[in-house]
C-alpha positions as CSV (number, residue, x, y, z in Angstrom):
1,X,129.3,13.8,93.5
2,X,131.7,10.9,94.3
3,X,133.8,11.9,91.3
4,X,134.4,15.4,92.7
5,X,135.3,14.0,96.1
6,X,138.0,11.9,94.5
7,X,139.1,14.7,92.3
8,X,139.5,17.3,95.1
9,X,140.3,15.1,98.0
10,X,143.9,16.2,98.1
11,X,145.3,12.8,98.6
12,X,148.6,11.9,97.2
13,X,148.5,10.3,93.7
14,X,149.3,6.6,93.6
15,X,152.9,5.9,92.6
16,X,152.7,4.1,89.2
17,X,155.6,2.2,87.7
18,X,158.4,-0.1,88.5
19,X,161.7,0.8,90.1
20,X,165.1,-0.7,89.1
21,X,168.4,-0.1,90.8
22,X,171.6,0.2,88.7
23,X,175.2,0.5,89.8
24,X,177.4,1.7,86.9
25,X,180.6,-0.2,86.5
26,X,183.4,1.3,88.5
27,X,181.1,3.5,90.6
28,X,180.0,3.3,94.2
29,X,176.8,5.2,93.6
30,X,173.5,3.3,92.9
31,X,171.0,5.0,90.7
32,X,167.2,4.4,91.1
33,X,165.4,4.3,87.7
34,X,161.6,4.5,87.4
35,X,159.7,2.9,84.5
36,X,156.1,4.0,84.0
37,X,154.7,1.0,82.1
38,X,151.6,3.0,81.1
39,X,153.4,5.8,79.3
40,X,157.1,5.0,78.6
41,X,157.0,1.7,76.7
42,X,157.5,1.6,72.9
43,X,156.1,-1.2,70.8
44,X,158.5,-3.7,69.2
45,X,158.9,-3.8,65.4
46,X,156.9,-7.1,65.3
47,X,154.0,-5.5,67.3
48,X,154.1,-8.5,69.7
49,X,155.6,-6.8,72.7
50,X,157.1,-3.6,74.2
51,X,160.5,-2.3,75.2
52,X,162.1,0.6,77.1
53,X,165.7,1.8,77.2
54,X,166.9,3.9,80.2
55,X,170.3,5.4,80.9
56,X,171.7,5.6,84.5
57,X,174.4,8.1,85.4
58,X,175.3,9.0,88.9
59,X,175.6,12.5,90.3
60,X,179.0,11.9,91.9
61,X,181.8,13.7,90.2
62,X,184.1,10.7,90.8
63,X,182.1,8.5,88.4
64,X,181.2,9.7,85.0
65,X,180.2,6.4,83.6
66,X,176.8,5.6,82.2
67,X,174.9,2.3,82.4
68,X,172.1,1.4,80.1
69,X,169.1,-0.6,81.1
70,X,167.1,-2.5,78.4
71,X,163.8,-4.0,79.4
72,X,161.6,-6.1,77.2
73,X,157.9,-6.8,77.9
74,X,155.3,-9.1,76.4
75,X,152.0,-8.0,74.8
76,X,150.4,-7.8,78.3
77,X,153.3,-5.5,79.5
78,X,154.8,-8.2,81.7
79,X,158.5,-8.1,82.1
80,X,160.1,-10.7,79.8
81,X,163.9,-9.8,79.7
82,X,166.3,-7.5,81.4
83,X,169.7,-6.5,80.1
84,X,172.1,-4.0,81.4
85,X,175.2,-2.6,79.7
86,X,178.0,-0.9,81.6
87,X,176.7,-1.8,85.0
88,X,175.0,-4.2,87.3
89,X,171.4,-4.5,88.5
90,X,171.2,-4.5,92.3
91,X,168.4,-4.9,94.8
92,X,166.3,-2.3,96.6
93,X,168.0,-3.4,99.8
94,X,171.4,-2.6,98.3
95,X,170.1,0.9,97.3
96,X,168.6,1.6,100.8
97,X,171.9,0.5,102.4
98,X,173.9,2.8,100.0
99,X,171.5,5.7,100.9
100,X,172.1,5.1,104.6
101,X,175.9,5.3,104.1
102,X,175.4,8.6,102.2
103,X,173.3,10.1,105.0
104,X,175.8,9.1,107.6
105,X,178.7,10.5,105.6
106,X,176.9,13.9,105.2
107,X,176.3,14.3,109.0
């Protein structure tokens, strides 16, 4: 019976994954990238770890550049290495600040 309560409770599903914030070179926009470590990781050729590759491109017509995020994980799916091409990795606080400036500009 407890199974059905959980199944039909209507609660929001738990957010699963990790978020990264990328600012493509020459752009003012910051792109939020979600990585679901349960479903999106690919195994390395040596079968001793995982990796994922994500592209980040803003929606602003002024910036058409793309940044590429490369993440490497160990066999326990713990982040081991982060590399970004064509952009910089920024903090969540930077992203929230950028969002606020966008909201202010639209009002």
